[in-house]
Backbone as CSV, one residue per row, in Angstrom:
resi,resn,N_x,N_y,N_z,CA_x,CA_y,CA_z,C_x,C_y,C_z
1,UNK,-1.477,26.268,13.234,-0.941,24.971,12.796,0.521,24.879,13.194
2,UNK,0.892,23.755,13.713,2.238,23.569,14.228,2.965,22.525,13.410
3,UNK,4.151,22.845,12.965,4.948,21.890,12.210,5.543,20.856,13.145
4,UNK,5.411,19.584,12.768,5.957,18.524,13.599,7.472,18.595,13.593
5,UNK,8.053,18.529,14.761,9.509,18.524,14.877,9.878,17.616,16.025
6,UNK,10.463,16.481,15.715,10.776,15.505,16.746,11.783,16.047,17.743
7,UNK,12.552,17.051,17.347,13.667,17.473,18.166,13.412,18.795,18.880
8,UNK,12.171,19.332,18.790,11.923,20.654,19.339,11.897,20.662,20.861
9,UNK,11.313,19.640,21.494,11.241,19.578,22.947,11.529,18.168,23.397
10,UNK,11.931,18.048,24.649,12.194,16.719,25.202,10.940,16.215,25.896
11,UNK,10.475,15.038,25.522,9.312,14.421,26.139,9.737,13.073,26.665
12,UNK,9.402,12.800,27.923,9.770,11.526,28.516,9.149,10.371,27.778
13,UNK,9.810,9.219,27.798,9.330,8.051,27.060,7.945,7.640,27.518
14,UNK,7.715,7.633,28.840,6.412,7.233,29.354,5.317,8.173,28.913
15,UNK,5.594,9.481,28.975,4.617,10.480,28.536,4.313,10.335,27.058
16,UNK,5.353,10.097,26.262,5.175,9.964,24.815,4.309,8.755,24.482
17,UNK,4.559,7.647,25.147,3.763,6.441,24.915,2.315,6.685,25.304
18,UNK,2.104,7.368,26.431,0.742,7.664,26.873,0.025,8.557,25.874
19,UNK,0.738,9.558,25.338,0.144,10.445,24.344,-0.285,9.665,23.106
20,UNK,0.576,8.765,22.652,0.251,7.962,21.478,-0.951,7.065,21.751
21,UNK,-0.986,6.455,22.934,-2.088,5.560,23.273,-3.410,6.322,23.296
22,UNK,-3.420,7.497,23.933,-4.638,8.297,24.006,-5.083,8.754,22.630
23,UNK,-4.111,9.119,21.778,-4.464,9.550,20.428,-5.071,8.400,19.639
24,UNK,-4.456,7.225,19.722,-4.958,6.055,19.005,-6.342,5.670,19.496
25,UNK,-6.577,5.810,20.801,-7.862,5.440,21.380,-8.976,6.346,20.882
26,UNK,-8.684,7.646,20.747,-9.704,8.609,20.334,-9.737,8.833,18.826
27,UNK,-8.726,8.329,18.109,-8.658,8.519,16.653,-8.291,7.197,15.982
28,UNK,-9.100,6.192,16.239,-8.749,4.845,15.783,-8.713,4.725,14.269
29,UNK,-9.430,5.617,13.562,-9.468,5.505,12.102,-8.711,6.649,11.431
30,UNK,-8.030,7.465,12.207,-7.316,8.599,11.633,-6.089,8.128,10.875
31,UNK,-6.039,8.449,9.581,-4.899,8.065,8.752,-4.517,9.255,7.874
32,UNK,-3.583,10.077,8.335,-3.150,11.209,7.516,-2.456,10.721,6.251
33,UNK,-2.463,11.565,5.242,-1.795,11.236,3.982,-0.402,11.853,3.962
34,UNK,0.589,11.021,3.706,1.969,11.495,3.585,2.256,11.771,2.106
35,UNK,2.592,13.022,1.803,2.935,13.415,0.437,4.453,13.510,0.366
36,UNK,5.053,12.640,-0.429,6.509,12.541,-0.480,7.012,13.093,-1.813
37,UNK,7.900,14.085,-1.727,8.460,14.720,-2.921,9.878,14.221,-3.134
38,UNK,10.074,13.476,-4.198,11.389,12.931,-4.517,12.025,13.768,-5.610
39,UNK,13.330,13.655,-5.745,14.044,14.399,-6.772,15.407,14.822,-6.271
40,UNK,16.302,15.152,-7.182,17.632,15.618,-6.807,17.488,17.000,-6.167
41,UNK,18.013,17.169,-4.964,17.706,18.344,-4.152,18.070,19.656,-4.832
42,UNK,19.286,19.790,-5.334,19.719,21.053,-5.931,19.004,21.326,-7.249
43,UNK,18.901,20.321,-8.101,18.324,20.513,-9.428,16.838,20.832,-9.369
44,UNK,16.103,20.158,-8.501,14.649,20.313,-8.474,14.199,21.515,-7.662
45,UNK,15.038,21.985,-6.711,14.648,23.069,-5.802,13.341,22.741,-5.094
46,UNK,13.135,21.475,-4.775,11.885,21.061,-4.133,11.724,21.673,-2.747
47,UNK,12.834,22.103,-2.139,12.712,22.700,-0.810,12.038,24.066,-0.859
48,UNK,12.059,24.731,-2.006,11.301,25.971,-2.149,9.808,25.672,-2.094
49,UNK,9.410,24.556,-2.678,8.011,24.132,-2.597,7.657,23.834,-1.148
50,UNK,8.557,23.144,-0.446,8.323,22.818,0.958,8.214,24.085,1.804
51,UNK,9.033,25.083,1.521,8.978,26.339,2.276,7.627,27.016,2.107
52,UNK,7.097,26.999,0.888,5.793,27.610,0.642,4.691,26.853,1.376
53,UNK,4.773,25.536,1.355,3.776,24.730,2.062,3.821,25.010,3.561
54,UNK,5.024,25.118,4.101,5.173,25.399,5.533,4.593,26.763,5.884
55,UNK,4.843,27.783,5.056,4.320,29.120,5.316,2.798,29.155,5.224
56,UNK,2.221,28.206,4.494,0.765,28.112,4.387,0.167,27.327,5.550
57,UNK,0.999,26.878,6.469,0.507,26.212,7.664,0.485,24.709,7.615
58,UNK,1.040,24.120,6.567,1.043,22.664,6.449,2.204,22.060,7.243
59,UNK,2.020,20.829,7.654,3.080,20.099,8.334,4.110,19.652,7.305
60,UNK,5.362,19.997,7.532,6.418,19.627,6.588,7.586,18.995,7.334
61,UNK,8.321,18.173,6.624,9.543,17.586,7.171,10.630,17.685,6.112
62,UNK,11.714,18.374,6.446,12.839,18.510,5.533,13.905,17.498,5.914
63,UNK,14.105,16.527,5.064,15.115,15.504,5.328,16.503,16.105,5.163
64,UNK,17.445,15.623,5.946,18.828,16.057,5.766,19.297,15.653,4.373
65,UNK,19.984,16.592,3.689,20.473,16.285,2.347,21.390,15.068,2.445
66,UNK,21.125,14.078,1.621,21.902,12.839,1.681,23.395,13.101,1.549
67,UNK,23.775,14.060,0.704,25.192,14.344,0.486,25.838,15.055,1.669
68,UNK,25.016,15.654,2.547,25.552,16.357,3.710,25.693,15.455,4.930
69,UNK,25.252,14.220,4.809,25.306,13.315,5.949,26.738,12.843,6.190
70,UNK,27.049,12.439,7.424,28.408,11.951,7.718,28.793,10.800,6.801
71,UNK,30.024,10.812,6.346,30.503,9.744,5.473,31.050,8.599,6.319
72,UNK,30.756,7.396,5.899,31.180,6.217,6.650,32.227,5.412,5.882
73,UNK,32.876,6.043,4.922,33.865,5.337,4.118,33.633,5.647,2.654
74,UNK,34.706,5.832,1.921,34.592,6.268,0.528,33.792,5.302,-0.322
75,UNK,33.903,4.008,-0.042,33.233,3.025,-0.883,32.078,2.331,-0.163
76,UNK,31.739,2.789,1.046,30.692,2.118,1.809,29.566,3.097,2.091
77,UNK,28.467,2.995,1.325,27.329,3.883,1.507,26.205,3.201,2.284
78,UNK,26.430,1.991,2.745,25.363,1.231,3.393,24.881,1.935,4.659
79,UNK,25.808,2.320,5.550,25.415,2.980,6.792,24.788,4.336,6.510
80,UNK,25.331,5.033,5.513,24.793,6.338,5.152,23.352,6.203,4.663
81,UNK,23.096,5.217,3.821,21.741,4.970,3.319,20.803,4.606,4.463
82,UNK,21.259,3.726,5.343,20.419,3.290,6.458,20.076,4.447,7.389
83,UNK,21.046,5.331,7.630,20.794,6.486,8.501,19.772,7.415,7.865
84,UNK,19.917,7.680,6.568,18.970,8.554,5.867,17.558,7.980,5.951
85,UNK,17.427,6.700,5.668,16.115,6.053,5.660,15.521,6.012,7.064
86,UNK,16.333,5.707,8.063,15.824,5.577,9.430,15.276,6.896,9.951
87,UNK,15.871,8.026,9.554,15.382,9.323,10.009,14.016,9.635,9.406
88,UNK,13.815,9.295,8.146,12.506,9.496,7.525,11.466,8.612,8.195
89,UNK,11.803,7.358,8.424,10.859,6.424,9.038,10.506,6.858,10.464
90,UNK,11.473,7.383,11.202,11.210,7.839,12.568,10.231,9.008,12.569
91,UNK,10.399,9.938,11.612,9.462,11.056,11.517,8.061,10.558,11.199
92,UNK,7.943,9.649,10.238,6.635,9.116,9.856,5.961,8.453,11.051
93,UNK,6.717,7.702,11.814,6.155,7.001,12.970,5.597,7.990,13.989
94,UNK,6.310,9.077,14.239,5.835,10.086,15.181,4.643,10.862,14.629
95,UNK,4.702,11.204,13.338,3.677,12.063,12.748,2.321,11.381,12.649
96,UNK,2.290,10.075,12.689,1.024,9.345,12.606,0.127,9.633,13.804
97,UNK,0.696,10.134,14.878,-0.050,10.312,16.112,-0.332,11.780,16.415
98,UNK,-0.405,12.594,15.378,-0.661,14.020,15.540,-1.655,14.476,14.474
99,UNK,-2.532,15.422,14.831,-3.471,15.971,13.862,-2.742,16.971,12.976
100,UNK,-3.101,17.010,11.685,-2.394,17.872,10.738,-3.382,18.632,9.861
101,UNK,-2.984,19.807,9.412,-3.827,20.619,8.549,-4.187,19.846,7.285
102,UNK,-5.476,19.798,6.977,-5.985,19.083,5.801,-5.593,17.608,5.799
103,UNK,-5.168,17.111,6.945,-4.798,15.691,7.091,-3.696,15.278,6.117
104,UNK,-2.820,16.221,5.776,-1.707,15.934,4.874,-0.381,16.331,5.527
105,UNK,0.646,15.530,5.279,1.990,15.770,5.785,2.942,15.712,4.594
106,UNK,3.793,16.715,4.457,4.668,16.808,3.288,6.115,16.506,3.686
107,UNK,6.736,15.584,2.952,8.112,15.172,3.209,8.922,15.365,1.930
108,UNK,10.102,15.964,2.045,10.875,16.258,0.828,11.883,15.156,0.509
109,UNK,11.476,13.917,0.668,12.351,12.805,0.319,11.657,11.473,0.521
110,UNK,12.253,10.429,0.001,11.783,9.060,0.191,13.017,8.178,0.403
111,UNK,12.834,6.936,0.827,13.978,6.030,0.930,14.715,5.820,-0.386
112,UNK,14.090,6.179,-1.506,14.729,5.994,-2.812,15.834,7.011,-3.074
113,UNK,15.869,8.106,-2.324,16.768,9.214,-2.624,18.234,8.833,-2.763
114,UNK,18.780,7.947,-1.922,20.205,7.590,-2.084,20.547,7.000,-3.445
115,UNK,19.551,6.470,-4.145,19.824,5.883,-5.459,20.250,6.933,-6.480
116,UNK,19.951,8.216,-6.214,20.374,9.273,-7.126,21.871,9.543,-7.021
117,UNK,22.458,9.242,-5.875,23.823,9.675,-5.601,24.830,8.545,-5.462
118,UNK,24.383,7.336,-5.272,25.306,6.249,-4.969,25.210,5.142,-6.000
119,UNK,26.200,4.299,-5.980,26.171,3.078,-6.785,26.176,1.884,-5.833
120,UNK,25.069,1.710,-5.086,25.036,0.602,-4.134,25.030,-0.729,-4.864
121,UNK,25.498,-1.754,-4.163,25.447,-3.077,-4.771,24.003,-3.535,-4.876
122,UNK,23.781,-4.645,-5.534,22.417,-5.119,-5.758,21.671,-5.334,-4.452
123,UNK,22.385,-5.794,-3.421,21.743,-6.049,-2.139,21.260,-4.751,-1.494
124,UNK,22.092,-3.695,-1.531,21.701,-2.427,-0.937,20.553,-1.797,-1.705
125,UNK,20.589,-1.880,-3.032,19.496,-1.346,-3.838,18.189,-2.048,-3.497
126,UNK,18.248,-3.338,-3.255,17.057,-4.101,-2.872,16.544,-3.652,-1.505
127,UNK,17.461,-3.416,-0.565,17.062,-2.957,0.771,16.363,-1.604,0.685
128,UNK,16.912,-0.704,-0.132,16.312,0.621,-0.304,14.890,0.493,-0.836
129,UNK,14.703,-0.311,-1.856,13.370,-0.490,-2.434,12.428,-1.180,-1.449
130,UNK,12.943,-2.114,-0.660,12.106,-2.798,0.334,11.592,-1.818,1.385
131,UNK,12.446,-0.886,1.813,12.015,0.136,2.772,10.885,0.972,2.177
132,UNK,11.015,1.322,0.901,9.991,2.127,0.248,8.674,1.367,0.190
133,UNK,8.722,0.108,-0.171,7.499,-0.702,-0.232,6.831,-0.792,1.134
134,UNK,7.621,-0.974,2.174,7.067,-1.094,3.521,6.340,0.179,3.937
135,UNK,6.932,1.334,3.635,6.284,2.598,3.980,4.961,2.743,3.242
136,UNK,4.939,2.395,1.964,3.713,2.508,1.178,2.634,1.560,1.674
137,UNK,3.036,0.455,2.287,2.073,-0.484,2.853,1.570,-0.028,4.221
138,UNK,2.398,0.693,4.961,2.073,1.053,6.337,1.232,2.314,6.448
139,UNK,1.385,3.255,5.533,0.681,4.535,5.645,0.051,4.906,4.308
140,UNK,-0.899,5.852,4.381,-1.448,6.435,3.160,-0.391,7.378,2.595
141,UNK,0.041,7.153,1.382,1.118,7.969,0.822,0.877,8.239,-0.656
142,UNK,1.282,9.447,-1.070,1.282,9.817,-2.479,2.681,10.349,-2.790
143,UNK,3.273,9.818,-3.839,4.685,10.093,-4.117,4.824,10.781,-5.473
144,UNK,5.538,11.905,-5.490,5.765,12.667,-6.713,7.264,12.842,-6.924
145,UNK,7.676,12.861,-8.179,9.068,13.173,-8.492,9.119,14.608,-9.011
146,UNK,10.053,15.406,-8.495,10.175,16.813,-8.857,11.320,16.995,-9.847
147,UNK,11.050,17.781,-10.875,12.076,17.982,-11.901,11.869,19.325,-12.579
148,UNK,12.958,20.098,-12.719,12.922,21.352,-13.456,13.363,21.102,-14.892
149,UNK,13.233,22.132,-15.748,13.686,21.949,-17.122,15.208,21.844,-17.160
150,UNK,15.749,21.413,-18.285,17.174,21.096,-18.381,18.066,22.299,-18.088
151,UNK,17.710,23.461,-18.642,18.566,24.633,-18.445,18.572,25.063,-16.983
152,UNK,17.374,25.124,-16.376,17.292,25.546,-14.978,18.004,24.557,-14.064
153,UNK,17.891,23.282,-14.386,18.575,22.262,-13.590,20.086,22.447,-13.653
154,UNK,20.609,22.688,-14.862,22.046,22.888,-15.025,22.507,24.148,-14.304
155,UNK,21.707,25.200,-14.384,22.056,26.450,-13.699,22.108,26.252,-12.180
156,UNK,21.106,25.543,-11.651,21.077,25.313,-10.203,22.278,24.496,-9.739
157,UNK,22.693,23.564,-10.567,23.898,22.808,-10.224,25.116,23.714,-10.178
158,UNK,25.122,24.721,-11.053,26.273,25.602,-11.151,26.429,26.563,-10.000
159,UNK,25.342,26.887,-9.303,25.423,27.886,-8.239,25.352,27.270,-6.848
160,UNK,25.205,25.993,-6.766,25.126,25.322,-5.467,26.327,24.407,-5.299
161,UNK,26.979,24.493,-4.172,28.079,23.569,-3.912,27.486,22.180,-3.815
162,UNK,27.940,21.311,-4.715,27.244,20.044,-4.894,28.265,18.928,-5.006
163,UNK,28.441,18.167,-3.937,29.415,17.083,-3.940,28.753,15.798,-4.400
164,UNK,29.210,15.270,-5.512,28.665,14.025,-6.024,29.483,12.859,-5.504
165,UNK,28.818,11.802,-5.074,29.534,10.650,-4.540,29.492,9.453,-5.487
166,UNK,28.865,9.657,-6.638,28.870,8.592,-7.627,30.303,8.422,-8.154
167,UNK,30.721,7.222,-8.415,32.068,6.973,-8.927,31.981,6.185,-10.231
168,UNK,31.898,6.912,-11.313,31.908,6.260,-12.616,32.378,7.266,-13.661
169,UNK,32.301,6.880,-14.918,32.888,7.692,-15.969,32.056,8.924,-16.317
170,UNK,30.906,9.103,-15.737,30.038,10.208,-16.141,30.271,11.441,-15.275
171,UNK,31.447,11.570,-14.702,31.896,12.766,-14.001,31.013,13.157,-12.828
172,UNK,30.239,12.232,-12.289,29.414,12.575,-11.137,30.201,12.558,-9.846
173,UNK,31.493,12.301,-9.924,32.330,12.374,-8.731,32.951,13.757,-8.568
174,UNK,32.685,14.674,-9.507,33.245,16.017,-9.435,32.562,16.835,-8.347
175,UNK,33.268,17.803,-7.820,32.676,18.743,-6.866,32.284,20.005,-7.615
176,UNK,30.990,20.377,-7.513,30.516,21.579,-8.177,30.505,22.717,-7.165
177,UNK,31.096,23.846,-7.524,31.105,25.001,-6.638,30.850,26.262,-7.456
178,UNK,31.080,27.425,-6.847,30.698,28.680,-7.489,31.402,28.936,-8.817
179,UNK,32.556,28.322,-9.051,33.266,28.567,-10.302,32.548,27.935,-11.493
180,UNK,31.485,27.175,-11.232,30.773,26.502,-12.307,29.530,27.281,-12.746
181,UNK,29.499,28.552,-12.507,28.303,29.319,-12.836,28.183,29.512,-14.345
182,UNK,27.338,28.742,-14.959,27.277,28.714,-16.416,26.736,30.001,-17.018
183,UNK,25.832,30.665,-16.315,25.253,31.868,-16.899,26.301,32.970,-17.048
184,UNK,27.363,32.887,-16.263,28.403,33.903,-16.335,29.596,33.437,-17.153
185,UNK,29.819,32.142,-17.208,30.975,31.601,-17.918,30.629,31.087,-19.312
186,UNK,29.435,31.370,-19.779,29.034,30.869,-21.085,28.986,29.355,-21.103
187,UNK,29.549,28.749,-22.141,29.512,27.293,-22.281,30.731,26.618,-21.663
188,UNK,31.499,27.371,-20.903,32.749,26.827,-20.375,32.534,25.576,-19.535
189,UNK,31.461,25.555,-18.739,31.225,24.438,-17.843,29.896,23.741,-18.106
190,UNK,29.098,24.245,-19.012,27.730,23.753,-19.158,27.680,22.291,-19.568
191,UNK,28.671,21.824,-20.324,28.637,20.429,-20.751,28.730,19.491,-19.552
192,UNK,29.590,19.819,-18.591,29.700,18.984,-17.398,28.383,18.974,-16.638
193,UNK,27.750,20.129,-16.529,26.486,20.209,-15.816,25.394,19.447,-16.557
194,UNK,25.399,19.572,-17.879,24.399,18.845,-18.653,24.582,17.339,-18.513
195,UNK,25.827,16.912,-18.379,26.071,15.483,-18.151,25.385,15.019,-16.873
196,UNK,25.498,15.832,-15.822,24.870,15.486,-14.552,23.356,15.474,-14.696
197,UNK,22.804,16.500,-15.346,21.357,16.586,-15.534,20.848,15.365,-16.290
198,UNK,21.542,15.001,-17.355,21.127,13.839,-18.143,21.215,12.558,-17.324
199,UNK,22.288,12.445,-16.531,22.486,11.254,-15.716,21.360,11.095,-14.697
200,UNK,21.021,12.198,-13.990,19.952,12.151,-12.989,18.605,11.927,-13.660
201,UNK,18.391,12.560,-14.823,17.130,12.374,-15.545,16.925,10.905,-15.907
202,UNK,17.993,10.239,-16.301,17.887,8.811,-16.613,17.514,8.000,-15.376
203,UNK,17.998,8.445,-14.212,17.609,7.761,-12.976,16.136,8.015,-12.665
204,UNK,15.664,9.239,-12.912,14.233,9.513,-12.775,13.435,8.521,-13.610
205,UNK,13.836,8.397,-14.878,13.096,7.535,-15.801,13.093,6.086,-15.340
206,UNK,14.226,5.622,-14.815,14.305,4.246,-14.337,13.334,4.014,-13.186
207,UNK,13.351,4.902,-12.196,12.467,4.739,-11.041,11.006,4.950,-11.427
208,UNK,10.760,5.865,-12.371,9.391,6.070,-12.847,8.867,4.820,-13.533
209,UNK,9.721,4.165,-14.317,9.303,2.942,-15.017,8.977,1.816,-14.042
210,UNK,9.519,1.903,-12.813,9.225,0.898,-11.795,7.909,1.186,-11.076
211,UNK,7.288,2.328,-11.391,5.970,2.627,-10.840,5.959,3.273,-9.470
212,UNK,7.048,3.917,-9.056,7.102,4.511,-7.722,6.342,5.821,-7.629
213,UNK,6.256,6.580,-8.730,5.742,7.944,-8.664,4.355,8.052,-9.279
214,UNK,3.511,8.806,-8.594,2.167,9.066,-9.105,2.205,10.013,-10.291
215,UNK,3.104,10.996,-10.227,3.159,12.001,-11.280,4.481,12.754,-11.177
216,UNK,4.820,13.498,-12.231,5.993,14.369,-12.225,5.548,15.789,-11.928
217,UNK,6.164,16.408,-10.930,5.857,17.785,-10.569,6.960,18.679,-11.126
218,UNK,6.602,19.546,-12.070,7.583,20.429,-12.691,7.879,21.586,-11.738
219,UNK,9.141,21.708,-11.328,9.515,22.686,-10.308,10.406,23.800,-10.850
220,UNK,10.311,24.073,-12.152,11.060,25.194,-12.713,10.649,26.488,-12.020
221,UNK,9.355,26.627,-11.730,8.825,27.749,-10.956,8.245,27.191,-9.661
222,UNK,8.807,27.600,-8.526,8.410,27.033,-7.243,6.967,27.291,-6.872
223,UNK,6.476,28.522,-7.095,5.099,28.847,-6.718,4.104,28.072,-7.563
224,UNK,4.350,27.998,-8.863,3.459,27.230,-9.727,3.442,25.764,-9.328
225,UNK,4.602,25.231,-8.969,4.680,23.831,-8.556,3.879,23.590,-7.290
226,UNK,3.969,24.510,-6.340,3.224,24.389,-5.091,1.723,24.405,-5.355
227,UNK,1.277,25.345,-6.177,-0.150,25.439,-6.507,-0.629,24.184,-7.229
228,UNK,0.165,23.709,-8.177,-0.204,22.508,-8.928,-0.334,21.309,-8.005
229,UNK,0.588,21.175,-7.069,0.548,20.047,-6.141,-0.717,20.082,-5.298
230,UNK,-1.065,21.247,-4.765,-2.268,21.361,-3.940,-3.524,21.084,-4.755
231,UNK,-3.526,21.496,-6.020,-4.667,21.196,-6.891,-4.814,19.696,-7.093
232,UNK,-3.704,19.004,-7.336,-3.744,17.552,-7.522,-4.287,16.866,-6.271
233,UNK,-3.935,17.406,-5.101,-4.355,16.810,-3.832,-5.755,17.249,-3.415
234,UNK,-6.384,18.116,-4.240,-7.719,18.642,-3.927,-7.740,19.402,-2.606
235,UNK,-6.676,20.146,-2.348,-6.589,20.983,-1.155,-6.842,22.431,-1.567
236,UNK,-7.867,23.048,-0.984,-8.172,24.432,-1.301,-7.140,25.351,-0.660
237,UNK,-6.807,26.420,-1.363,-5.795,27.339,-0.857,-6.022,28.715,-1.449
238,UNK,-5.412,29.716,-0.817,-5.444,31.083,-1.309,-4.012,31.544,-1.541
239,UNK,-3.799,32.176,-2.669,-2.475,32.725,-2.939,-2.232,33.933,-2.041
240,UNK,-1.006,34.130,-1.581,-0.718,35.281,-0.718,-0.946,36.587,-1.455
241,UNK,-1.485,37.572,-0.746,-1.732,38.881,-1.333,-0.430,39.669,-1.385
242,UNK,-0.044,40.162,-2.567,1.216,40.918,-2.655,1.151,42.203,-1.840
243,UNK,2.265,42.568,-1.219,2.338,43.786,-0.419,3.019,44.882,-1.225
244,UNK,2.396,46.051,-1.242,2.953,47.182,-1.979,3.408,48.250,-0.991
245,UNK,4.535,48.840,-1.283,5.047,49.896,-0.402,5.034,51.234,-1.118
């Protein structure tokens, strides 16, 4: 099984179009299912779930962390949001024309992701939601929100350099780095981290109330989350055999 990677090799435009045409001609009813895992990247550790899926031979796509993308201005997130969304859409467009293990493709993000980190104006928020609706109309998709328990979420925030771009009174504009390790500093920093966890959790609840997510995937334990997800999708799997030395 080969993981789809748009950037792995260079294919001429004419060849690529021909490949798509031939695939569509021979697979006119082929519609893979896109499984989209949403959630705050550091807190949910959803990429550990993606790593396990990839090692099991599934097609995966790791979106660039929204906070790591080039900044286009301190108060202008419009271009940043559009770039994030366009990269996901480009992958989906390419992946539709390739055969995949169990006919499932796993993506660790959705167009909704920028809403966790930014305070876009009403127009930008509408554009983000419109992109999400269009994707759900164009392809077979199942969307899950990933969330760990409160303590684990706060701990993960403390050990990962985490630049928040939200600008409001809830301290989400702070930069989190190694000095925020709560397990070693006791309660010295935990309140700030809990503020972030609560803030993001409220955003989960808002988007969940809008009906975007099929279910919540608890990612406190990455392996359990991976197994649970495959069970929900009715995909048979075998757990890796432990190696003893």
